[in-house]
C-alpha positions, 0 to 999 in steps of 0.5 A, spaced: 241 511 071 241 521 071 245 525 066 247 531 067 242 539 066 245 540 058 249 547 058 252 552 053 260 549 056 258 542 053 258 544 046 266 542 043 269 548 037 265 549 031 272 553 027 272 552 021 264 551 020 259 558 018 252 557 022 246 561 019 242 562 024 234 565 023 231 569 028 238 572 031 235 579 033 233 577 039 231 571 045 234 564 043 236 566 037 241 572 039 244 567 044 245 560 039 249 567 035 251 568 040 253 561 043 255 560 037 260 565 036 264 564 043 266 557 039 269 560 034 263 559 028 263 564 022 256 566 024 251 569 018 244 573 023 239 572 018 234 577 021 227 580 017 229 588 019 235 590 017 235 596 024 234 590 028 240 586 025 244 591 025 244 592 032 245 586 033 251 585 029 253 592 035 252 589 040 257 583 037 263 587 035 262 590 041 264 583 045 269 582 041 266 577 036 265 581 030 271 578 025 264 572 026 259 575 026 255 577 019 248 581 018 244 578 011 
């Protein structure tokens, strides 16, 4: 029996949840944060490099996800 390939569309709404995403300035962490924000989770970007974190946060804000994304 073959299973369906995984995709972000299969993630249910995350409304009312808080997600802390590490390594969220690039790669898998950044994509994870983006998808969770789109699924209505409040996302906290946990970063080591503050300037990269601010840049990532601004990019999320430009995509109208600002109310759900914070940097720490």
